[in-house]
C-alpha positions in Angstrom: 58.6 -5.6 -46.1 59.5 -2.6 -44.0 55.9 -1.1 -44.5 54.4 -4.4 -43.3 56.6 -4.4 -40.2 55.5 -0.9 -39.3 51.7 -1.8 -39.7 52.4 -4.9 -37.5 54.1 -2.6 -35.0 51.1 -0.2 -35.0 48.6 -2.9 -34.5 50.8 -4.4 -31.6 51.0 -1.0 -30.1 47.1 -0.5 -30.4 46.4 -3.9 -28.8 48.7 -3.2 -25.9 47.1 0.2 -25.3 43.6 -1.5 -25.3 44.8 -4.3 -23.0 46.2 -1.9 -20.4 43.0 0.1 -19.9 42.0 0.3 -16.2 38.7 -0.9 -15.3 37.4 1.0 -12.3 34.0 1.3 -10.7 31.3 3.6 -12.3 30.7 6.6 -10.1 27.0 6.3 -11.0 26.5 2.6 -11.5 23.9 1.3 -14.0 20.7 -0.5 -12.5 17.6 -2.1 -14.1 14.4 -3.2 -12.4 11.7 -5.3 -13.9 8.3 -6.0 -12.5 5.3 -7.9 -13.8 2.0 -6.1 -13.2 -1.0 -8.1 -14.3 0.0 -9.5 -17.6 2.4 -6.7 -18.5 6.1 -6.3 -17.6 7.4 -2.8 -16.7 11.1 -2.2 -16.6 13.2 0.9 -15.8 17.0 1.2 -16.5 19.0 4.1 -15.1 22.3 5.3 -13.5 22.3 5.8 -9.8 24.2 9.0 -8.6 24.9 9.3 -4.9 24.7 12.7 -2.8 28.3 12.2 -1.3 27.8 15.2 1.2 26.2 17.4 -1.5 22.9 19.2 -1.3 20.9 17.4 -3.9 17.5 19.2 -4.6 17.9 22.8 -5.7 21.6 22.5 -6.1 23.0 19.3 -7.5 19.6 18.8 -9.2 18.6 22.4 -10.0 14.9 23.4 -9.8 13.0 24.5 -12.8 15.4 22.6 -15.2 14.8 19.3 -17.0 16.7 16.6 -15.4 17.7 13.2 -16.9 16.3 11.4 -13.7 19.5 9.8 -12.9 23.1 10.1 -14.4 24.7 9.5 -17.7 22.3 8.4 -20.3 18.6 9.1 -20.1 16.4 6.9 -17.9 14.5 4.4 -19.8 10.9 3.2 -19.2 9.8 0.1 -21.0 6.2 -1.5 -21.1 5.6 -4.6 -22.9 1.8 -3.7 -23.5 -0.3 -0.5 -23.6 -0.6 1.0 -20.1 -2.0 4.1 -18.5 0.4 6.5 -16.6 -1.5 9.0 -14.4 -4.5 8.8 -16.5 -2.5 9.1 -19.9 -2.6 6.2 -22.4 0.8 5.0 -23.3 1.5 2.4 -26.1 3.9 -0.6 -25.9 7.4 0.5 -26.1 10.5 2.1 -24.6 10.6 5.8 -23.6 13.0 8.2 -21.8 11.8 9.5 -18.4 12.6 13.1 -17.6 11.5 15.3 -14.8 11.5 19.0 -13.9 11.9 19.1 -10.2 10.6 22.2 -8.1 10.1 22.8 -4.5 6.2 22.2 -4.3 5.5 20.4 -7.8 7.4 18.2 -10.3 6.7 17.7 -13.9 7.1 14.2 -15.1 7.9 13.9 -18.8 7.5 10.5 -20.8 9.5 11.2 -23.9 9.5 9.3 -27.2 13.2 10.1 -28.1 15.6 7.5 -26.0 18.8 8.1 -27.9 19.9 11.5 -26.3 22.9 11.3 -24.0 23.0 15.1 -23.6 19.9 17.1 -23.0 21.5 20.5 -23.0 20.2 23.3 -25.3 16.4 22.4 -25.2 16.9 19.0 -26.9 13.8 17.6 -24.9 11.2 19.3 -27.0 7.5 19.0 -26.2 6.5 17.8 -29.6 8.5 14.6 -29.0 6.6 14.1 -25.7 4.3 11.1 -25.3 2.9 13.5 -22.5 3.5 15.4 -19.3 1.9 15.7 -16.0 2.5 17.2 -12.6 3.0 15.5 -9.2 3.5 16.8 -5.7 6.8 15.9 -3.9 6.7 14.1 -0.6 9.2 14.8 2.2 10.9 11.8 3.5 12.6 12.4 7.0 15.0 9.4 6.3 17.7 10.6 3.9 18.3 8.4 0.8 21.9 8.7 0.0 21.8 7.0 -3.7 19.2 8.0 -6.1 16.7 5.0 -6.2 13.7 4.2 -8.5 11.4 1.4 -7.2 8.1 -0.1 -8.3 5.8 -0.1 -5.4 2.3 -0.6 -4.2 1.7 -3.5 -6.6 -1.7 -4.9 -7.4 -3.1 -7.1 -10.1 -3.9 -4.0 -12.2 -1.6 -1.2 -11.0 1.5 -0.1 -9.2 3.4 3.1 -8.4 6.8 4.3 -9.7 8.7 5.9 -6.8 11.7 8.1 -7.2 13.7 8.7 -4.0 16.9 10.9 -3.3 17.9 12.8 -0.3 14.7 13.8 1.3 12.4 13.8 -1.5 10.1 11.1 -2.8 8.1 11.3 -6.0 5.2 8.8 -6.9 3.2 8.3 -10.0 0.7 5.6 -10.9 0.8 3.0 -13.7 -2.3 1.1 -14.6 -2.7 -2.0 -16.9 -5.6 -3.7 -18.6 -6.2 -7.1 -17.2 -9.9 -8.0 -17.0 -10.6 -7.8 -20.7 -7.6 -9.9 -21.5 -8.4 -12.6 -18.9 -12.0 -12.9 -20.0 -10.9 -13.1 -23.5 -8.6 -16.2 -22.6 -11.4 -17.7 -20.6 -13.9 -17.4 -23.5 -11.3 -19.1 -25.9 -10.9 -22.0 -23.4 -14.5 -22.5 -23.0 -15.0 -22.9 -26.7 -13.7 -26.4 -26.2 -14.7 -27.1 -22.5 -13.7 -30.8 -22.9 -10.1 -29.7 -23.2 -10.1 -27.4 -20.1 -8.1 -28.8 -17.3 -8.8 -28.6 -13.6 -6.2 -26.0 -13.1 -7.8 -23.8 -15.7 -11.2 -23.7 -13.8 -9.2 -23.2 -10.4 -7.3 -20.3 -11.9 -10.4 -18.8 -13.4 -12.3 -19.1 -10.1 -9.2 -17.5 -8.1 -9.1 -14.6 -10.4 -12.9 -13.9 -10.1 -12.7 -14.2 -6.4 -9.5 -12.0 -5.8 -10.8 -9.2 -8.3 -14.4 -9.2 -6.8 -16.1 -10.4 -10.0 -19.0 -12.8 -10.4 -18.9 -15.0 -7.3 -21.5 -17.5 -8.5 -19.4 -18.1 -11.7 -16.4 -18.4 -9.5 -18.2 -21.2 -7.5 -19.4 -22.9 -10.7 -15.8 -23.0 -11.9 -14.3 -24.3 -8.7 -16.9 -27.1 -8.5 -15.8 -28.1 -12.1 -12.2 -28.1 -10.9 -13.1 -30.4 -8.0 -14.9 -32.7 -10.4 -11.7 -33.0 -12.4 -9.3 -33.2 -9.4 -11.2 -35.0 -6.6 -10.4 -34.3 -2.9 -8.0 -31.3 -4.0 -7.4 -29.7 -0.8 -6.0 -26.6 -2.4 -9.3 -26.2 -4.4 -11.3 -26.9 -1.3 -9.8 -24.0 0.5 -10.6 -21.6 -2.3 -14.1 -22.8 -2.4 -14.4 -22.1 1.3 -13.0 -18.5 0.7 -15.8 -18.1 -2.2 -18.4 -19.0 0.3 -17.1 -16.4 2.8 -17.2 -13.8 0.1 -20.7 -14.8 -0.5 -21.6 -14.4 3.1 -22.2 -18.1 3.6 -20.2 -18.6 6.8 -21.4 -22.2 7.7 -20.8 -23.5 4.3 -17.5 -22.0 4.4 -16.5 -23.6 7.7 -17.8 -27.0 6.5 -16.0 -26.9 3.2 -12.7 -25.9 4.8 -13.0 -28.7 7.5 -13.3 -31.0 4.4 -10.4 -29.5 2.8 -8.4 -30.1 6.1 -9.4 -33.8 6.0 -8.2 -34.2 2.3 -4.8 -32.4 3.4 -4.6 -34.8 6.2 -5.2 -37.8 4.2 -2.6 -36.7 1.7 -0.1 -35.8 4.6 0.5 -32.3 3.1 1.8 -30.4 6.1 1.4 -27.1 4.3 -2.2 -27.3 3.6 -3.0 -29.1 6.6 -1.6 -25.9 8.4 -3.3 -23.4 5.9 -6.8 -25.0 6.2 -6.4 -25.3 10.0 -5.5 -21.6 10.4 -8.3 -20.4 8.0 -10.9 -22.6 9.9 -9.8 -21.1 13.2 -10.1 -17.6 11.7 -13.6 -18.4 10.6 -14.6 -20.0 13.8 -13.4 -16.8 15.8 -15.3 -14.7 13.4 -18.6 -16.4 14.1 -17.9 -16.0 17.8 -17.8 -12.3 17.5 -21.0 -10.4 18.7 -23.3 -9.4 15.9 -25.1 -6.1 15.2 -28.4 -7.3 16.4 -26.9 -8.5 19.8 -27.4 -5.1 21.3 -30.1 -2.9 19.3 -29.3 0.2 21.7 -26.0 0.6 19.8 -26.9 -0.5 16.2 -26.4 3.0 14.8 -23.0 3.4 16.4 -21.3 0.7 14.0 -23.1 1.4 10.7 -20.5 3.7 9.3 -16.9 5.2 10.0 -18.6 8.6 10.9 -20.9 6.8 13.4 -18.3 4.6 15.1 -15.8 7.7 15.4 -18.5 9.8 16.8 -19.7 7.2 19.3 -16.0 6.7 20.4 -15.4 10.3 21.1 -18.8 10.7 22.6 -18.6 7.7 25.1 -15.4 8.8 26.7 -16.4 12.4 26.9 -18.6 14.1 29.7 -18.8 16.7 32.4 -17.4 16.3 35.9 -19.4 13.7 37.8 -21.0 12.1 34.7 -20.8 8.4 34.4 -19.8 6.9 31.1 -21.6 4.2 29.2 -18.6 1.5 29.2 -21.0 -1.1 27.9 -21.4 1.0 24.7 -17.5 1.6 24.7 -16.9 -2.1 24.7 -19.5 -2.7 22.0 -17.5 -0.5 19.6 -14.3 -2.8 19.9 -13.4 -6.3 19.2 -12.7 -8.2 22.4 -9.0 -8.4 21.6 -8.7 -4.7 20.7 -5.6 -2.8 21.9 -5.4 0.7 23.1 -2.0 2.2 23.1 -1.0 5.4 24.6 2.5 6.7 23.9 4.9 9.4 24.8 8.4 10.4 25.8 9.9 9.2 29.1 12.2 11.1 31.2 15.3 9.6 29.4 14.1 11.0 26.2 12.9 7.6 24.7 9.4 7.1 23.2 7.4 4.6 25.4 4.1 2.9 25.2 1.6 0.9 27.1 -0.6 -1.8 25.7 -4.2 -1.9 27.1 -7.3 -3.9 26.6 -10.7 -2.2 26.6 -11.2 -3.4 30.1 -7.7 -2.1 31.1 -8.5 1.3 29.8 -11.9 1.5 31.7 -10.1 0.3 34.9 -7.2 2.8 34.6 -8.8 5.8 33.2 -12.5 5.5 33.7 -12.6 6.9 37.2 -10.3 9.8 36.3 -12.5 10.8 33.4 -15.7 10.7 35.5 -14.2 12.5 38.6 -12.3 15.3 36.7 -14.4 15.9 33.6 -13.1 15.2 30.2 -14.1 16.0 26.6 -12.3 14.9 23.5 -13.3 16.5 20.3 -12.1 15.4 16.7 -11.0 18.4 14.7 -9.5 16.7 11.5 -9.6 13.4 10.0 -7.5 11.5 7.3 -8.9 8.1 6.1 -7.2 5.4 4.2 -9.1 2.4 3.0 -8.4 -0.9 1.4 -11.4 -3.3 1.5 -12.0 -4.2 5.0 -8.9 -2.5 6.3 -9.4 1.1 7.3 -6.8 3.5 9.0 -7.9 6.8 10.4 -5.5 9.6 11.6 -7.9 11.5 13.9 -6.7 14.8 15.3 -8.2 15.7 18.7 -8.5 18.4 21.2 -8.9 17.8 24.9 -11.0 19.9 27.3 -12.1 19.4 31.1 -15.3 21.1 30.4 -17.4 22.3 27.4 -17.2 25.6 28.8 -13.3 25.7 28.5 -12.1 28.2 25.8 -8.8 26.4 25.1 -7.7 22.7 25.1 -5.4 21.6 27.7 -4.0 19.0 25.2 -4.0 18.0 21.5 -2.9 15.0 19.7 -3.5 12.4 17.0 -5.4 9.1 17.5 -4.1 6.5 15.1 -7.3 4.3 14.8 -7.7 0.9 12.9 -11.0 -0.1 12.0 -12.5 -3.2 10.3 -15.8 -3.8 8.5 -16.8 -7.6 8.7 -19.6 -7.1 6.3 -22.3 -6.3 8.8 -20.7 -3.7 11.0 -17.7 -1.6 11.8 -15.2 -2.5 14.6 -12.5 -0.8 16.4 -9.3 -2.9 16.2 -6.8 -0.6 17.7 -6.1 2.8 18.9 -2.6 4.3 19.3 -2.2 7.9 20.3 0.5 10.5 20.8 -0.1 13.9 22.5 1.4 17.3 21.1 4.5 18.7 22.7 6.5 21.9 22.3 9.1 19.8 20.4 6.6 17.9 18.4 3.9 20.1 17.1 0.9 19.0 15.1 1.7 19.1 11.3 -0.6 21.5 9.3 -1.8 18.7 7.1 -3.4 17.1 10.2 -5.2 20.2 11.2 -8.3 21.9 9.9 -7.7 24.4 6.9 -6.3 27.6 8.3 -5.8 25.9 11.8 -2.7 26.4 14.0 
């Protein structure tokens, strides 16, 4: 009986000890992010340490050593289907994400063993890797206090995994297979077309349009969707967009007008607005001058090189030389904005927004009376469909005879291609100062 009482006492003591455990916040709290990319789900789970006044890169996270890429247990990367990471094939599954940071290059390690809490003593062996690859770190002027992993730059078929801490950002791409899987689904549905719903045909047409596939097939499917769901304003709007992609602007306008009528009859305020806004954008586009409206300047708008060369050429000239402002306005949309910027006396950055006519009226006389040449010395171009952004580094001279420029800076230029020609949408520029020197990456190789 005494032994039973002792056992009961021990159990009671153990229960009390467990009950009195103090629950406190975790110093590096756990986080998990999930993102659907195409038909694949990508998730990352990790613990998030904070800098707390410490120097992170090179000290808290030593250079040249394997880092668990977070705190506590290893960071886990899970993909529900096979993917490609930085060009390397990775089967479905869960993997550990390790890194080897360095000042100018990081090694990313996708590792098959996920059960290691400690990685000391060379436990992350290359033979257990799925693969390794290298990426360049990006400097971030905005300090990130707490280690953060994000899934960014999302498209139907890809995304970037972004690691950020202190002033360092690392990115690497993940790509997924979508087209083959969608086409396989479509083929299965079309084996029994009588069972295919109007939504199936709409989704198939929408996918083909947004992923720049066979537009004739997309049109056939949206027509079938409209047969099965008559006067469907949502489907009518998509059909108009397919016409636009085919370059059939008049048919696109007529179709979206019809879709607006359908939405109005159905009293659907959302699609009344959507179709109206889309119609206005199409009508505005048809009002824009075409490439044939002025054959003198046709070559100026045929390519990015041509339009930038024309831009610098038209504002440049010796003292007393008149500028061809007709040519200047031909390069820009009527609503184009030209935005000079710089620091005011109070130290704040200011700006002024000008139309092409404003720029001509304010700067034209001075350029012609004093002489002015602007020369592009370096260019960085980013493109996404019709959207193009150019970082164009320039030097300014009064005359071609001048040995040194009196000014340098960067033109941030937005361009658009409407399918027939290039347009300047906006130019935002900032001159170099003693305090703000041009970064080397925006200068010619070996330039200062």
